[in-house]
Every structure is written in C-alpha cells, then in structure tokens.
N, C-alpha and C positions, 0 to 999 in steps of 0.2 A: 442482576440490572432490571431496571424499571421495563425495558422493552421486553423482556424474557416473560414478563407478566401479562402482556398484551396477546389477544388471540391474532393468530396468523393473518386472519385476512385483514385486521385492523393494521398492522404491522406492513404488510404489502400496500395497503391503502396508503399509510402514512409515509412510507418511502417513496410511492408514487405521487404524492402530492407536494413532499420535499422537493423532489428532484424536478416537477413541473414548475415549482415557484421559482427555483433557482434559474431554470431553463427561459422561462417566460420574463423573468426579470431582466434577464441578460439580453435577451431579444428588445424587450421595451425600452431598456436604457439603450441599446444601439439604435433603435430606430429614431429616438428623440436625439440622439447625437448628430445621426446623420441629417435629420431634418433642420435641425439647428445650424449645422454647418451649411447647408446648402442655402436657407434663407440668408444667412449673414453673408454668403459669398455673392448671392445676388444683389444685396444691398450695397456691399463693398464695391462690385463692378460697378454698379450704377453711380455710386458716389466717385470713383476714380476716374470714369468716362467724364463726369461733370468737371473734376478739377482740372484733367488733362485738357479739355474743351476751351476752359477759362484760359489755362497756361497757352494754349495755343493763340486765342485770340488776344491774349496779353500784349505780344508785341505785333500783331498786325495792324491794331489800331488802338487808341487808348479806351480805356472802357471805364465809364464812370458807373458809380452804383446804379443809376436806374438802367444803364445799359447791360449792366451785369445781370440784374433781375430780369429785363427782358430776355438775355440771352438762356439765362437757366430756365425761363417759363417755356420759350420756345424749344429748349432742348429736351426738356422733361415731357412738354405736353401735358397729358391729363392723368400722369402718373400719381399714385396715392403717396409717394414717399415724401412729397413737398418740400426738397431741400431746399438749404440756404447756405450761404458761402459769404466770406470775408478776406481781405487781404490784409496781411498783416507783417511788419518787419522786425528786425532784431530787438527793437528797443521795445517792442509789444503795442507799438501805433497801428492801428487800424487805419488803413488808407481808403478801403471802401468796402462795402458789405451789402447785402440785400437787404431791403426793408423789412422782409417777413421773419428777421431773426428774433426769438423769444428766449433764447438761452444764450449764455455767454460760452463761446467756443474756445476753451482752455487750451493754452500751447503750453505741453508739458516739456520736461527736460528731455525726456525719451524722444520727443518729436524732434527736438532741435537736435540732438546728437545724430538722428539717423537722417535729417535733413542737410547735415554737415558732409554725410556719405552720399549725398544725391538719393536718398533713400525716402518713400513715403511712408507713412504710419497710420494704421487703423487703429483706433480706440473706442471705448464705449464709457458713457458718462450717464449721470443721472441728474437732471437739471434741478438747481437748487430751489429756484421758485416754484417751477411747475411740478416737480416731481416725478417727471415724466422720463424714461430713458431715451436716449438718442446715442446715434454712430456719427463718426466725423472720420474723415481722412484730411492727414496733413502733408500736403506736397510742395515740396521746394521749388523755387521760381529759377531756374537755370540759363544761364546765357554763356554759351561758347562752353557748354559741358560743365560750367563751374556755378556753385551756389552764389546768389545775388544777395543773400539774406532778408529775401522776402520768402513769405510763405502763402499757398494758397489753402485755405480750410473750406471744406464742403461738409455739410452736416445733414442728418436727415432725424427725424423721430423713428423709434421703434415701435410704435404703437401697433400696426398691424402684424409686424413679427412676433411680438410678445404675445398678441392675440392669439397667434397661429398656434405659438407654441405651447400656450396654455389650453388651448382647445386639444391639441395632440394628446398633452400629458392627461386631460380629465378623461379622453376616450380611452388611452392606456390602462388609466388606473381603475376604470369601470369593466373594460373588456377581460383584461388579464386576471384579476381575481375572480371573474365570473367564470373564465375559461378553466382556472385551476379547480374552483369548487365542481364543476361540470365534470371535468376529468377525473377528479378524485371520486366523485359520485359512481360514475361510469365504471371505474377501475374497483372499486367495492363490490358491486355488482359481478363484476366478471371476476374478480376474485373469490367470491362467495361460489359462483357458478363453478369455476375451476376446480375449488375444493370439496363439490358437491360428492364426488368419488370416495374421498376420505371420509367423509360424514358417512357415507353408505356402508363403508368398510367397518366405522365404529360401531354402527349400529349392528352389522351384522356379528361383529366379535363380542359385543354386548349378549347377544341372545344365543352365543353358541355355549354347548355344554357337552360333557364327555359323552352324550347319546347322539350329537348332532355334528361329529367330527367329519361326518362323509359330505356336508354341505360345503359347496365353495362359491368364492363372490363371482359376481358378473365382472368380465373384464371390458375396460373403457375401448371404445373403437380405436381412439388414436394411440398409436405405438408410441407412448411417452414415458415420462418418468411413474407417472400414476399408475400406468399400465405395469410397468415392472414391479411397482409398488403390490399391486394387485396378485400379481403371478407370484410373487415373494411369499405373500400372506397364506395364497393356496398353496403353495409348497410346504408352509410350514404346517398348516392344517393337515396335510397328506403324511407329513413325518409323525405329527402328534397322534393322527389316526392309526397308522403303523405301529407307534409306541404301544398305543393302549391296547391294539390286538395282540401284540407281543406279550404285554403285560398280564391280560386274560388268559393267553394261551399257557404263559408260564406259570400261573397260580393253578390252572387246571392240570399241567403237567407235574408240579411238585405235589399236589394233592393226590394224583394218580400214584406216582412213585412211592409215596410214602404210606398211601393206604394200603398196597399190596402187602408188604412187610408186617404191619401194624396187624392186618385181618389174619396173617399166618401166626404170628405171635399169639392173638387172642386165641386162635382154633387150637393150637397146640396145648396152651395152657388149659382151655375148657375141656381138651380130650384126656388130658393127664390127669384132670380133677374129677373127671365124670365117675369114675371106679377106681379100686385100687389096682395098682399096674405093679408089673414085676420091676427089679431094679433097672435091667436092660433097656425096657421101653421108657422109663422114665429118662435113661441117659440118652436115648434116642430123642425123646422129645426136646430136651434140653440143647440137644446138638442142632437140632431145627431151629430152635429159638436163638442161638448163638450164631447160625448162618445169616438169619435174617436181620439179627442186631447189626452184626458186622456190615451188612449190606447197606442198612439204615445210616450206619456210622459213617461207611464210606461216601455216600450221598451228602451227607451233613458237612464233613469235612472237604468235599468238593465245593461245594456251595459256599463256606466259608472263606477258602483260598480263593474262589472267584470274586466274592466280594472284596476281599482284601487287594486283590490285584487292580480290579477295575477301579478302587479307590486309591490307588497309588501308594497304600499303607504296607506294602512288602519292603521287607529289608533286603537290598540287592547287595550281592557280595561279587563285584566286579574285579576280572580278573584276566589276563591274556589267556585266551583258550587256544591250545593246539588242534587244528581241525582233525587232523589223522586220529589223535587219541579220542577226541570228541566222538567221533563217528564208529570207531571201533568200541568204545563203551556203551552205546547206545545199541549197537550191534548185539553185544554180548547179552544185553537185557532182554531184547525182544526177541531174540532168536528160538528160543523156547516155544513161545508163540506160533510161530511161522513154521516150524518143524511139526507143532502138533497138529496145524491145518494144512501141511502138505504144500506150503508157498514158499517159492524161493526169494530170497531178499539178496538184491545186489546193491551194493554200495561203491559210490564213486567220488572221488575228491579230484576236481580239475586243476592238478597243480601247476599246468603250464600257463593258467592265468592268476593263481594265487599265490603270489609271493609278496611277503613271506607269508607262510600258511598258519598264522595266527590271527585271531580277532578277540576285541574285547567283547565280553559278556559276563552275565552270572550263568553258569555252567549248569547249576541245578535245575533253574527254572526253565532256561532254553531247551535243555536236554528232556524235561517233563514235555514241552511242548512238542517236540520231534516224535518222542514217543508216543504220544497219543495219535498222532497222525500214522504213524507206521502201524500201532496196534489197531486204530480204526481200518487203516487199509487191507491188513491182514483178515480181518473180521468179514469185510466186503469182497474178498476174493476167493475163487474156485479154486480147488486143488489142482496143482500143476502149473498155476499161473506165476507172475512175477511182479514184485513191488520193488521199484528203484529209487534208492536215495541218494541224491546228487547235490553236492556242495560245490559252490564256485563263486567268483567275484565278479562284479560289474561295475559300471562306472558310478554307480549309486551307493553300492556296499555288497555286503554279504547276500546271496542267494541260494536257497535251501529249497529245494523241490521234492516231493513224495510223489510218484505217480503208481498206480495201480491198474490191473485190467479186470476190475471187478464190473458190477451190475452198472456202476454209474450213478449220477444223481439226475433226477427228472428236473427239467429246466424251471417249472415252477417252484421247487424248492430251493433253488440255489440262493435265494437271498435269505434264507432263515436257518442254514445248516451251522451257523455259528450260534444260534439261540440256544439256551438253555432246555435242556430236555426235548430239543425238537428230534423228531427222527422222519426222515423221508418214507420209512416203512411205517404204514398205518396199522399194522398189525401190533407195533410195538412189542415185539420179542425181546425180552430183556437178555434171555439167555444168549442171544447173537446178537443184538444191537448194544447192549449195556445201558446205562442209565441216561445217556444223551447229554452228560455234561463235558465229555472229554474236549469237543472241538470247542467250545466255549471256554474252557480253561486254556487251550492253545492259543485262541486269539488274544486272551488276557494276558498270557506269559508273553507273548510277541510284543503286546502293547507297552508292556513293562521294558521292552529294550528299545521303545521309540521306534517300533517295525510294524508292518502291513503284513497282512496275509491274506491270497486271494485263492479262490477255486475256480477251475475250467472242467467243464464234463461235460460228455454226451452220453445221454441214457442208453444204457446197454454197451459202453466202449470204455468205462472206466472213468477215473477221475484224476486232475492233478492239483495239488496244493503247493503254493509256492510262497514262501516266506522272505520277506525283503527286510534286512535289516542295514540301518545306515553304516557309512562309513566310519564315523566318529560317533 
C-alpha cells in the first residue's frame, strides 16, 4: 500500500490531520446549522407575532392599508426586519397591503392546504425583481375557529440574516482550516519528539558490532511502549552477547579437546620414528595412537549427532515404550560403571500414578539422554553414595529425575552446564570429567521429544536433573 511507503511520523500526522478535518468539519457544519436555525426562528417568531397582531386587530376594527402600515410600524418599532404585509382572499384578490411592499408575496398551494387546516405556513423566496431573499408567513383568518377564506401574509427581507450566515461561514472557512493546519504541524513535531527514542535505538543498533554487545540503550523515563521496546532490545543484546561468549568458549573448548589427542598422536609418531624400535614398542605406540584416535572419533561423532539433533534432522523411530523395561535396560547398561565407582544406583517407577506404564518416545535417543545423566552422576559421586532414577507422570506428561549426592554444581555454572565442552571443573581432567558433550547431547535428545530439561543444585550437596516430556 501507498501508506506503507510513508514514514511513520508522516503517517501519524496525516491520520491526525484527517481526523481533525472530519471533526472540525462536523463542528463547523453543526455550528452553521444551529445559528441558521436560531436566526430563522427569530425571524419566524417576529413574522408570526405581526400576523397574529393583525389578525387580532382585524376584527376589533376595520383596518385600511394605511392603518395596517401604521400598526406594523408601531408593532416593529426600529427593528431591522422592515416587514410588510397584505390581506388576500381565495380568489387571489389583495384587499389590503402595506405600501412598502416591493415584492409579490406568493400564495402557494401548500399554504392554501395548511390554511384549510388552520395552520400557518413559513416559506422562503427570492424576489424576482430584486433578487433578494425574503421570508414570509401565511396565516389563515379564522372566525369561530373556521377558515374564512382570507389570508394574512407578513414578509420580511433576509438581508441581515443572510449577511450573518455569510459572515459565520467565512469565519468558519478561515478558522477551521487554520486550526487543522496548526494542529497537524504541532502533531508532526509531537510525533517526531515521541519517536526520538526509536531514532536513538536505530543509531545505536547501526553502531553495534560483535565487540560492542556489552553496550545497552538508555531507557526512556516514561513507562510506555517505547520503554518496553528499549528493554526488549537490551534483552536481545544480552542474549546475543551471551551467545557470542558461548561461541567463543565453544571454539576454545573444541580446540583444546582436539589439540591434546593430536599432540599425543604427533608425539607418539615422532618418538617411534626417532630410532629403530622393537616390534613390541611399535605395537605400544600404535595402541596409544589408536586410543587417541578413538577418543577423537568419539568427540567428532558426538558433535555430529549434536548438530543433527539441534537441527531436527535425526530420524525418530516412535514407539510405545514400556517404562519398566526402559528403566531395566538402562540400569543394565550403566551398572558396571556404578560398580566400578562403588556408587549405588536406585531406580523407582511410580506405578501408583503412572497408568498405563507405557509412553510414546524414540527409545534409543531417550535412553541415550538418561544414560548420559546417570553416567555423569556416577562420575561426580563419591564411593558409597547413592544415585536415584525416578520415573513418574504429572499433569504435563512424563517426568524423569536423576539425583546424586556428589559435589554439586556452583551457582555461577548452572546456566552453562548444557553448553558443549563446558566443565564446572576448571582443571578440565578428561579422565574424570569426559569431553563435556554428554549434557549437551542430553538436552538435544530431550528437545527431539519436544521436552525440557532443568537442573537444580546446591554446591556440595549434589544435583538433580529433571526431564519433562509432554503427554502427547
């Protein structure tokens, strides 16, 4: 649309001007009609009073035209209407009239019809000879409440009335457009002033770069939509800053994880080639190279699976999964790790609230998510402690909780535990902490099931991971 190509401030100004034009036009038309109605009412009241006065005097004494003129002059005094009158019968014969009549007072068919019903008639005409407008009243002469066939007509020129209406129209035509123009001009400056924060946001956004994401926009003092927009923009900047920090940290973590095995490979190869070795020494070197290669392969496979899961490009094999069998299969898989670390694994299926005990899921990927949580809990638990796997239902769907009694997670690290390669342990001991992709994979696998995962932890008192899967 054409309006979509016009700047916002001009659109606001045009809308304001159009509304004011319609509003002022309605007010001007109303004022003109009210004034016109009142002026005509005043003229009609004077004409009717004169006609009734003549009618009353008509039967008190015979009035000749000079006497009618004298009566009218005495009745109106110095008024500017300068009325004139005449008496006319059914045949159209004028029996008496004032000498100041300069126009013919017509007797219309409408006036005759209303006279037969004893009603007066007000009409406006334009003089044929003078071209000036005049107003007249036609009053039937009644005797014993019956129409006698005689009419009293009193007329008066409308020069002063027309002049007053013309003056009012001229004032309205000058005042209203001027008011619309001034209001539109003021509206334009007000719109420009109101949109200044938006302009400031645009300038600030244009000057932002990857290194300036810590900057924030100044918030307007008024708690309005513009302040909400600025707060939203600042929130977006905060999320972008966090995303860039995570990306930089991810790049550094990937480099660190891959640099170590590559350095080991290079060192083993250089050591083996430095001089002649025995077959057993070569086999040992190859075993070390194979170990590091396997570790690199695991990292790469995990990263590929993570990328596919986050892009929703994983083929899901949906099926009805029995909760009891699901828990037992996971337990059988991870139990050796728990036995090795002397940690007890307790599983619990809340059958009292889970009826039926089946749920819809892609078992392979969901079991991978739960296994990662259990293995992570085992790695961070001390010998003799307990890890609990609890499966139940809620109003929202399936709930899976994994709780441990380990060292817990520092509060500052909670927002980042699901980031790839992130470790709360700054020592980054790969033997104890793994590569740091497990929790990221868990979150991605849960996301494939349209679920959510949360963590609650107090440092030194263990952690609880909660997976919430929707009911459908």
